[in-house]
C-alpha positions as CSV (number, residue, x, y, z in Angstrom):
1,M,-75.0,87.6,-171.5
2,S,-76.4,89.0,-168.2
3,D,-77.8,86.8,-165.5
4,E,-81.2,88.7,-165.5
5,N,-82.0,87.2,-168.9
6,L,-81.5,83.6,-167.8
7,L,-84.4,81.4,-166.7
8,T,-84.4,79.3,-163.5
9,R,-84.8,75.6,-163.9
10,R,-88.4,75.9,-162.7
11,E,-89.2,78.7,-165.2
12,F,-87.6,76.7,-168.0
13,T,-89.6,73.6,-167.1
14,V,-92.9,75.6,-167.1
15,E,-92.1,77.4,-170.3
16,S,-91.2,74.1,-172.0
17,A,-94.4,72.4,-170.9
18,L,-96.5,75.3,-172.1
19,A,-94.8,75.3,-175.4
20,M,-95.5,71.5,-175.9
21,L,-99.2,72.0,-174.8
22,A,-99.6,74.9,-177.3
23,T,-99.3,72.3,-180.1
24,V,-101.9,69.9,-178.8
25,T,-105.3,69.9,-180.4
26,I,-108.2,68.5,-178.5
27,T,-111.2,67.2,-180.4
28,I,-114.5,66.3,-178.7
29,T,-117.1,64.3,-180.6
30,G,-120.1,62.2,-179.6
31,C,-123.8,61.8,-179.9
32,G,-126.0,64.9,-179.8
33,G,-128.1,65.9,-176.9
34,D,-131.5,67.5,-176.7
35,D,-130.4,70.7,-178.3
36,D,-128.5,69.1,-181.2
37,P,-129.9,69.9,-184.6
38,G,-129.0,66.5,-185.9
39,S,-125.6,66.6,-187.6
40,N,-122.8,64.1,-188.0
41,P,-119.6,65.5,-186.6
42,T,-117.2,63.4,-188.7
43,P,-116.7,64.2,-192.4
44,P,-116.4,61.2,-194.8
45,A,-113.2,60.2,-196.5
46,A,-112.5,61.8,-199.9
47,G,-115.3,60.8,-202.3
48,G,-117.7,59.6,-199.7
49,K,-120.9,61.1,-198.4
50,T,-122.2,61.8,-194.9
51,G,-125.9,62.1,-194.2
52,V,-127.4,64.4,-191.7
53,V,-129.3,62.4,-189.0
54,A,-132.3,64.3,-187.7
55,S,-133.0,64.4,-184.0
56,A,-135.7,62.1,-182.6
57,G,-136.5,60.9,-179.2
58,G,-134.4,63.8,-177.8
59,H,-131.1,62.7,-179.4
60,T,-129.4,61.9,-182.7
61,H,-126.9,59.3,-183.9
62,T,-123.7,59.0,-185.9
63,G,-122.7,56.5,-188.6
64,A,-124.5,57.9,-191.7
65,D,-121.3,57.6,-193.7
66,I,-121.1,56.1,-197.2
67,T,-117.6,55.4,-198.5
68,A,-116.5,56.2,-202.0
69,A,-116.1,52.5,-202.6
70,Q,-119.7,51.8,-201.6
71,L,-120.9,54.6,-203.9
72,T,-119.0,53.2,-206.9
73,A,-119.8,49.5,-206.2
74,G,-123.5,50.3,-206.8
75,N,-124.7,47.5,-204.4
76,A,-127.4,48.1,-201.8
77,I,-126.0,48.8,-198.4
78,S,-127.1,48.9,-194.8
79,L,-125.6,51.5,-192.4
80,T,-125.7,51.2,-188.6
81,L,-126.5,54.5,-186.8
82,V,-125.0,54.4,-183.3
83,G,-125.4,56.4,-180.1
84,S,-127.5,57.0,-177.0
85,G,-127.2,53.4,-175.9
86,H,-129.0,51.8,-179.0
87,T,-128.7,51.6,-182.8
88,H,-130.8,52.0,-185.8
89,T,-130.4,50.6,-189.3
90,L,-130.6,52.6,-192.5
91,A,-131.0,50.5,-195.7
92,L,-130.1,52.2,-199.0
93,S,-131.0,50.6,-202.4
94,Q,-128.8,50.7,-205.5
95,S,-131.0,53.4,-206.9
96,E,-130.7,55.6,-203.8
97,L,-127.0,55.2,-203.8
98,A,-126.9,56.3,-207.5
99,Q,-128.9,59.4,-206.6
100,I,-126.7,60.2,-203.7
101,S,-123.6,59.8,-205.8
102,A,-125.1,62.1,-208.5
103,G,-125.7,64.8,-205.9
104,T,-129.5,64.4,-205.7
105,R,-131.0,65.0,-202.3
106,V,-132.2,61.7,-200.7
107,S,-134.1,61.5,-197.4
108,K,-134.9,58.1,-195.8
109,D,-136.2,56.9,-192.4
110,S,-134.1,54.5,-190.3
111,S,-135.4,51.4,-188.6
112,N,-137.9,51.9,-185.8
113,D,-136.0,51.0,-182.6
114,Q,-136.9,52.1,-179.0
115,A,-140.2,53.5,-180.3
116,H,-138.7,56.0,-182.7
117,M,-136.8,56.4,-185.9
118,H,-134.5,59.0,-187.5
119,T,-134.7,60.6,-190.9
120,V,-131.3,60.7,-192.6
121,T,-130.7,63.2,-195.5
122,F,-127.9,63.0,-198.0
123,N,-126.8,66.1,-200.0
């Protein structure tokens, strides 16, 4: 093997670091800003449902996730929408959960906090 094909210690270190960084995935999530159309960035676990939170007051929230267990239990639930320094509550009845589970489109307004509310749409 000729010496011109060998790496110096510095070249080897740089190439090794670049190879390790090439496998890193960076994910950025957070509440939407003024130009966010109002979507939830995190998909639900298998069998669950995620609602789309509409923008209001110049922002949106996350947390409109219903687990598969909540859908099959059939009990009324309350979800907490978080972000932008405050929260909202979304109450869903047994009937609404059954409709969401069946794939029927359900839209409902959250609690009115900080002089606004958000409409959350499932399916």
